[in-house]
C-alpha positions as CSV (number, residue, x, y, z in Angstrom):
1,M,-47.9,2.6,21.7
2,D,-48.6,-1.0,20.8
3,P,-45.4,-3.0,20.1
4,K,-46.9,-4.2,16.8
5,T,-47.4,-0.6,15.7
6,D,-43.9,0.3,16.9
7,A,-42.5,-2.2,14.4
8,L,-44.4,-0.6,11.4
9,T,-43.5,3.0,12.1
10,G,-40.4,5.1,12.7
11,G,-38.5,4.4,9.5
12,F,-36.9,6.8,7.0
13,A,-39.4,9.2,5.4
14,E,-37.3,9.0,2.2
15,P,-35.5,5.6,2.5
16,V,-33.1,5.9,-0.4
17,F,-32.0,9.5,0.1
18,H,-31.8,9.2,3.8
19,A,-29.9,5.9,3.8
20,Q,-27.4,7.4,1.3
21,S,-26.8,10.4,3.6
22,V,-26.3,8.2,6.7
23,F,-23.9,5.9,4.7
24,R,-21.8,8.8,3.6
25,M,-21.6,10.1,7.1
26,L,-20.6,6.6,8.3
27,M,-17.8,6.3,5.7
28,D,-16.6,9.8,6.6
29,G,-16.5,8.7,10.3
30,M,-14.6,5.6,9.5
31,A,-12.1,7.6,7.5
32,R,-11.7,10.1,10.4
33,P,-11.9,8.0,13.6
34,G,-13.1,9.8,16.7
35,T,-15.0,12.5,14.8
36,V,-18.5,13.1,16.2
37,N,-21.2,13.4,13.6
38,A,-24.9,14.0,14.0
39,I,-27.5,12.0,12.1
40,L,-29.9,14.3,10.3
41,P,-32.8,12.1,9.1
42,E,-35.6,11.6,11.7
43,V,-36.1,8.0,12.7
44,E,-37.8,6.5,15.8
45,P,-36.6,3.0,16.5
46,P,-38.1,1.1,19.4
47,A,-36.7,2.0,22.8
48,P,-34.1,1.5,24.2
49,L,-32.3,1.9,20.8
50,G,-31.3,5.5,20.0
51,M,-31.9,7.5,16.9
52,A,-28.4,7.3,15.4
53,A,-28.2,3.5,16.1
54,G,-31.6,3.1,14.5
55,A,-30.6,5.1,11.4
56,L,-27.5,3.0,11.1
57,A,-29.6,-0.2,11.3
58,L,-31.9,1.0,8.5
59,T,-28.9,2.0,6.4
60,L,-26.7,-1.1,6.8
61,C,-29.0,-4.1,7.4
62,D,-30.8,-6.1,4.7
63,H,-31.9,-9.7,4.1
64,D,-28.2,-10.8,3.6
65,T,-26.9,-9.4,6.9
66,P,-27.6,-11.4,10.0
67,V,-28.1,-9.2,13.1
68,W,-27.3,-10.0,16.7
69,M,-28.6,-7.9,19.6
70,T,-28.4,-7.9,23.3
71,Q,-31.1,-9.5,25.5
72,G,-32.3,-6.0,26.4
73,L,-32.9,-5.1,22.8
74,A,-34.3,-8.6,21.9
75,K,-37.0,-8.1,24.5
76,S,-38.1,-4.9,22.8
77,A,-39.9,-4.5,19.4
78,L,-36.5,-3.9,17.7
79,G,-36.4,-7.4,16.1
80,D,-39.8,-6.9,14.4
81,W,-38.9,-3.3,13.5
82,L,-35.7,-4.5,11.7
83,R,-37.5,-7.3,9.9
84,F,-40.2,-5.0,8.7
85,H,-38.0,-2.2,7.5
86,T,-34.9,-4.1,6.4
87,G,-35.7,-7.8,6.1
88,A,-32.6,-8.6,8.1
89,P,-32.5,-12.0,9.8
90,L,-31.8,-12.2,13.5
91,T,-29.2,-14.6,15.0
92,R,-28.4,-15.6,18.6
93,E,-24.8,-16.4,17.6
94,K,-22.4,-13.5,17.8
95,A,-20.0,-15.1,15.3
96,E,-22.7,-15.2,12.6
97,A,-23.6,-11.5,12.9
98,R,-22.7,-9.0,10.2
99,F,-24.0,-6.3,12.5
100,A,-24.5,-6.3,16.3
101,F,-26.4,-3.8,18.4
102,A,-26.0,-3.1,22.1
103,E,-27.8,-0.6,24.3
104,S,-26.1,1.6,26.9
105,N,-24.8,-0.4,29.9
106,A,-25.3,-3.8,28.3
107,P,-22.6,-6.3,29.3
108,L,-20.2,-7.3,26.6
109,S,-17.9,-10.1,27.6
110,S,-15.5,-10.1,24.7
111,F,-15.3,-8.5,21.2
112,G,-13.5,-11.7,20.1
113,L,-16.8,-13.7,20.3
114,F,-18.0,-11.8,17.2
115,A,-16.9,-12.6,13.7
116,T,-13.4,-11.2,13.2
117,G,-13.0,-12.1,9.5
118,T,-10.1,-14.1,8.0
119,Q,-6.7,-13.1,6.8
120,E,-7.9,-13.5,3.2
121,Y,-11.3,-11.8,3.9
122,P,-10.9,-9.5,6.9
123,D,-14.1,-7.6,5.8
124,R,-16.2,-10.6,6.8
125,S,-16.4,-9.4,10.3
126,T,-19.0,-7.9,12.7
127,T,-19.6,-4.2,13.0
128,L,-20.7,-3.4,16.5
129,I,-23.0,-0.5,17.1
130,L,-22.8,0.3,20.8
131,E,-25.1,2.9,22.5
132,V,-23.5,4.9,25.3
133,A,-24.8,7.5,27.7
134,A,-22.9,10.4,26.0
135,L,-20.0,10.9,23.6
136,D,-18.3,13.7,25.5
137,K,-18.7,13.3,29.3
138,G,-16.6,10.3,30.2
139,R,-12.9,9.5,30.8
140,A,-10.6,11.0,28.1
141,L,-9.1,8.5,25.7
142,T,-6.4,9.1,23.1
143,L,-6.7,7.8,19.6
144,T,-3.9,7.3,17.1
145,G,-3.7,5.6,13.7
146,P,-4.8,6.0,10.1
147,G,-7.0,9.0,9.4
148,I,-5.9,10.8,12.6
149,K,-3.4,13.7,12.4
150,D,-1.0,13.1,15.3
151,R,-3.7,12.1,17.9
152,A,-7.3,12.7,18.7
153,T,-9.2,12.7,22.0
154,I,-12.6,11.2,22.8
155,A,-14.5,11.0,26.0
156,P,-17.5,8.6,25.7
157,L,-19.5,8.0,28.9
158,G,-20.8,4.5,29.5
159,L,-18.2,2.2,27.9
160,P,-17.7,-1.3,29.5
161,E,-15.2,-1.3,32.3
162,T,-13.0,-3.7,30.4
163,F,-13.2,-1.7,27.1
164,L,-9.5,-0.8,26.8
165,R,-8.4,-4.4,27.3
166,Q,-11.0,-5.7,24.9
167,W,-10.0,-3.1,22.3
168,T,-6.3,-4.0,22.7
169,E,-7.1,-7.6,22.1
170,N,-9.2,-6.7,19.1
171,R,-6.5,-4.6,17.5
172,S,-3.9,-7.4,18.0
173,L,-5.9,-9.4,15.4
174,F,-5.3,-6.9,12.6
175,P,-6.1,-7.1,9.7
176,R,-8.9,-9.1,11.3
177,G,-11.1,-7.7,14.1
178,I,-14.4,-5.9,14.6
179,D,-15.2,-2.3,13.8
180,L,-17.1,-0.2,16.4
181,V,-19.5,2.6,16.1
182,L,-20.5,4.5,19.3
183,T,-23.8,6.2,19.3
184,S,-25.7,8.5,21.7
185,G,-29.0,10.0,20.7
186,R,-28.4,11.6,17.3
187,Q,-24.7,11.4,17.5
188,M,-22.1,8.8,16.5
189,L,-18.4,8.3,16.3
190,C,-16.5,5.5,14.5
191,L,-13.6,3.4,15.9
192,P,-12.3,1.2,13.1
193,R,-10.0,-1.7,14.0
194,T,-7.0,0.3,12.8
195,C,-7.3,2.7,15.8
196,Q,-5.0,2.5,18.8
197,I,-6.9,3.6,21.9
198,M,-5.2,4.5,25.2
199,A,-6.2,6.2,28.4
200,R,-5.2,9.8,28.1
201,E,-2.1,10.7,30.2
202,I,-2.8,13.5,32.8
């Protein structure tokens, strides 16, 4: 399909209703970290962005939310797709981004390069939507923190090799820091900055 056509198609069939349903699912995921949810509305974002990540983009982004994306996504029709469907401006500066998108296997040097908010306004931070190969076929990780009874286990496949170190550094900034949403196909799970993530003991 022509890239220009890609930018005009693939949005929500019922924008208000579908965005509301995805937003409710996102809030539920943030309240219950590590829970895997499946996006129901059909969307077709430009490759290589997946369906869940595309639905989140349509739900969260607007003309007041600067968006950063990896080079791989920037080379696709995603920028034009976001501008057409949401009006969101693009930025090359991670620290300016309200939302950031990264495809599977994209290198991410440090979460600390994104906006981490301030002590007075910790919500003025970046939410990173990171596509991974799968949410259930990787190394087991243990989650603890608010919204988790005792502990929870996740096993995403395709996280950066330095993920645990990066997350520990991110959590040390609390109440500042980024929030993370992992997506794979239709599925997503949320990792708010309040989570402690450790390699699962064997």
